[in-house]
C-alpha positions, 0 to 999 in steps of 0.5 A: 401017202398012197402006194402010187408009182412016184412018176404017176403021183408026180403027174397027178399032183403037178398037172392040176397045179400047172393047170391052175397057173396056166388059167391065171396066166390066161385070165391076165392075157384075155383081160389085157387083150380086151383092154388093148382095144382102148388104145396103144397107150393103155397097151403100153401101160399093160406092159409096164403093169405086167413086168412090175406086178409079176416081179412084186407078186412073185417075191411075196407069193413065193414066201408062202410056197413053204406052206405046202412043203411044211403041210406035206410033211405033217400030212405024211406023218398024219399029224393033222392037228398041227396042220390046223395050227400051221394054216392059222398062223400062215393066214396071219402071216399072209395078212401081215405080208399083204400090208407090205404088198399093199405098200409096194403097190403104191410105190411102183409108180414112183419107182417107175418114174426113176426109170424115166417112163412116160408120165402119160403112161404112168397115169394108167399104171397108177389107176391100175395099182390103185384099183388092185390095192383092194385085192392085196389082202385076198391075193396072199390069203388065197395063196396060203390056202392054195398051198395048204390044199396042195400039201394035202393033195387037193390040187383038183379042187384048187383047179376047179375053183380057179376055173370058176374064178377065171370065168368071173374075172373075164366077165367082170373085166368085160363089163368094166372095160367096155362100160356094159350094163349101164356102167361107165368104162373104167379103162385099165383100172377095170383089169385091176378091179377084176383081179381084186374081185377075183382074188376075193371070190377065190379066197372066199370059195377056198375058205368055204371049202375049208369050213363045209367039206367033211374031209377038212374036219381032221385038220382042225382049221377052225379050232383054237390052237396054241399061239405061244412063240408063233412057231409056225409063223417063224417056220414058214418064214424061215423056210420061205424067205430064201425062196422069195429072195432067190426068185427076186434076185434071179428076176433082178439079174434077168432085168439087168441082162435085158437092159444090157441086151437093149444096148445091142439094139431093138432087133436083139431085144425083139429076138430075145423077147420072142424066145423068152415068151416061149421059155416063160410058158414052158417054165410054168409046168416045170415049176409045178413039177418042182413043187409037186416033187418037193411036196412028195419028198416032205410027205415021205419024210413025214411018213418015215418012208425015206427010202422013197426019196431017191425014187421021187427025185429020179421020177421027177427029173425023168418026167420033166426032162422028157417033157423038155426034150420034146419041146426042145425038138419043136423049138429047134426044128420049127423056129420060124413057126414059133417066131411067126406068132410075134412077127408079121409081114416081110420087112427087113427088120423081121428078116434080121430078127429071124436070123437072131431067133434061130440060134437063140432057140437052139441055145434056149434048148440047152437053157431049158435043160439046165434050168429044168435040172436046177429047178427040179433038184431045188424043189426036192431040196425044198421038200427037205426044208433046205431052201437057203442053199439053193438061194445062195447058189441061185443068186450067186450063179446069176450075179457072179457068173451069168451076168459077167460072162454074158457081158464078156461074150456079148461085148468084149468078145463081140458075140452080141445077144448070142453071147449073153445066151452062152454066158447064161448056159454056162452059169446055169450048167454050173448051178445045176451041177452044184444043186444036184451035188447038194441033193445027192449028199443031203438025200443020202444022209436023210434016206439012211436015217 
């Protein structure tokens, strides 16, 4: 690993990773905005598609996040031949997972029927996922290769390819949505098809880089490697499944919380939606910093430079909390400005929503501090290949502390939607303290070895 100061190294790795994820979000935003011109029903269908797709994809993709941590450790140890074997088996595992993902795409509409969604809107959701089904395989293959590139510090290459694919996807979606170049308009299926074609292009470009770039030759990606016991498949799964289960469990808890907030009325739900949209946007760079810190920890362990582990942890938490405190100041000082992106006009309902939004932004400032601390230390633990402990704490915290406390504050003690945020902050603070304790204990043991 280069003798770069840890904070600079984290920024160099995390910023392109965050940029890649922002580009993927921006692509979906633009494509959805174009599709909204086709009518309110399609826009409503896009809301269902977005919620269903993000939940489903995140569970599968997060399993493959382990590839970057394992590759990073081998990269630090300069065991380049092992990286080739790991990536090959990771690609096979990605293909098998993509078959499960494909099945999930076909099950989404039947699942939504159980929640009594509008049948007319579900027709559009059906069209989207049947079009996206063509991209199930390349989506996970692309993810595996991206994690490999992150592990060997080629994050800028991934960013450039994502920019190219963004331009391609938006162009294709425009042609299909509006029926340009003599083609018929395909409605919401256009977005799914554009996503699928983008995934294929992204995967093929990454694969071409693996084959043609001279810097890739030491990793022996196209050599024959021993497959006995599928040791790397099992290692990727053993490290990755707790990450997928944790994110799925936490998202499920937030879904239940949103349903309970809906019992408080439309204004409460709208106010929460406004603050959560901004929170999700802020979380993107935090997750990138968390993953970058984990990769650096893995590289340090692999290179037997264990004395750097604490410096990496300290730099990553200072960098991320510094960013969050700046954003928190903006949210607390200018809540009306951030709410204005979603509220238009001067209706009585908007006034009531604003009265809720202001304290929610204040509480969200603490939510971001506690959640950032928890996520950064969880990422550092993943760099040590310790993923089951953060999983148990994350799921237990959400289901045994956040949800029960939120319910008590909101309904029993009549705190309303503000009560849910109090319960969430208490749970996140407890989770952050426990995760930090685990990092301090495990990091100390490894640094002394």
